[in-house]
N, C-alpha and C positions, 0 to 999 in steps of 0.2 A: 221775329216779327217786327220789332223796333228797328232793327238794322235795315230791313227792307224799306221801311217807312222813311228812314233817314236818307237812304240811297235814292229813293224816288223823289223826295223833296229836293235833294242836291241836284238831281237831273233836271227837275223842273226849274230850279233857280238858274242853272247854266243855260238852259233853253230860252228862258225869259231874258237873261242878260244878252244873249246872242241876238235875239230879235230886237230888243230895245236899242242896242248899239247899231244894228243894221238899219232900222227904221230912221234913226237919228242921222246916220251918215247919208242914207238915200235921200232924205229930205234936204240936207245941207249941200251935199256934193253932187247928188244925182245918182241914179242907179248904175248907169254905165261907168261913171268915174270912180265908183267904189269897188274895191277888190275884197275878196274873202280875207286876205291878209290884213286889210284895214279893219274889217269887222272883228277879226280875231284879236287884234291889238286893242281895240276899243272895249271889247268884252272881257279882256284879260284871260283869253283861252288860246289854245293853239289852232291853227287852221285844220289840223287833223281832228280836233274835238268838234269843230263846226261840221266837218264831213260826217261825223258820227250821228249828228242830229238832222242835218239837212244835206241831201245828196247834191244839190245845186243852189247857187245863189238865189235863183228864182223861187225856190222852195222856201227860203227865209222870207222873202217879200210877201209870199202868199200864204204864210203859215196861219195867220189869224183867219183868213178867208177859208182855208181848208178846214181849220178847226171848227169854225162856225157852221160850215156846211155839214160836216160830220155830226156835230151836236144837234143841229136842226133835223137832219135826216133821222137820227136816232129818236128824237122826241116825237116825230110824226109817225115813225114806224112802230113805236112802242106804246102809242096812245091806246087807252082802254077802249073796248067796244062802246059805241055811243058817243064818243068824244070826237067832235068835228075837227077837221084839219085846221080851221080858223081858231078853234079854241086851243088846240095844241100849239099853234103858232104864237097866239097871244101869251100863253103861259111861258113859252120858251123866251119870248122877247122880254118879259118881265123879270125872268131869272137870269138872263144873259148879262154878263159883264157889269157886275155891280160892285166889285172889289176896287179899292183905290188904284192898285196897280193896273187893273183893266182900263180904268179911265186914262191913266197915263199912256198906256200902249195904244188905246183908241185915238188919242190926240196925236201921238206920233204917227200912227198909220194914216190919219187924215192929212197930215202935212206931207207924208211920203207920197201918198196918191196924188195930191195936188201938184207936187213938184215933178212927178214922173207920169205923164199921160199914158205911156205905154204900159205901166203897171195898173193904172186905173182901167184901161181897156181889158187887160188880162183878168182883173177882178170881175168886171162885167161879164166876161165870157164864162168864167167859172161859175158865177152865180146863175147865169142863164142855163148852163148845163144842169145844175142842180134843180132849177125850176122846171125842167122838162120832166123830171121825176115827180115834182110837185104837181104838174098838170095831170099826170096819171092818177094821183091820189085824189085830186079835186074831181076828175072825171068819175072815179069810182063813187065818191060821196054824192055826186049829182046824177048818177046813172047816165053819164054821157060817154061818148067815145073819146079816148085820150087825144085823138088827132083833131077833134072839134075845136073850133076857134074859141069858144067860151072858156073851157078849162085852161087853154094856153094863154089867153088874155089875163085870166085871174092869177095864174102862176107868174106871168110877167109883171103884173101889178104888185104882187106880193114880193117879188124880188126887189123891185125898185123901192118899195116901202121898207123892206128890211134894211137896205143900205142907209136910207134916210134916218130911220129910227135909231139904228146902232151908232150913228154919228151925233145923236142928240144927247146933251148932258143929262146925267141922272137927275131925278127930282120930278117936280110937277110938270115941267115942260116935256119930259120924256114920257111920263104917264099919259099926258094929253095926246102926244104923238102916237102912242100905242093905241089908245082908245079911238082916235080919229081913223087911224089905219085899219083897225078891226072893223069899224063901222063901214068904211069904204069897201073892204074886201068882202064882208058879209053881203052888203047890198049888191055888189057885182055878181057874186055866186048866186044869190037869190034870183037875180034877173036871168040866169041861165035857164 
């Protein structure tokens, strides 16, 4: 049991080292100018090790987005009966990324996306795809059709709000950003 725990922690540390090194290099040199070999050297692993964790360079750049989408999807799908999608979203935002290493990764990710517009566009596209699923959940909560404009607008607003909140420093400012976002989303859904 302990051996498995140690192995899993070791894998998590290697994965974090790879993403940290990649984000740093993507921010400094640019995505296109950075090779997998560069990332491997900076992370002190082999290119083959990187391939075990990430099939493609783009997967490294989008790893935090993919992880966040998966976590949020699970939080919404596993919500108990009677818990609204907005309540589940608010709980997830309050729990998400509160560790110091998460803050460091978030700041590196912000720099990486700012320096690489093509990656920022890809992040937006991936969040939009996830929000289409969110529109279906909002539609079910409001007894609307998933193709109706209301649930789609609410999901799009939630997607933009998530990106903004996750880029906010932890503390009072972040809590206010979450509270304001939840008021906005609830009011929008109530207007449906």
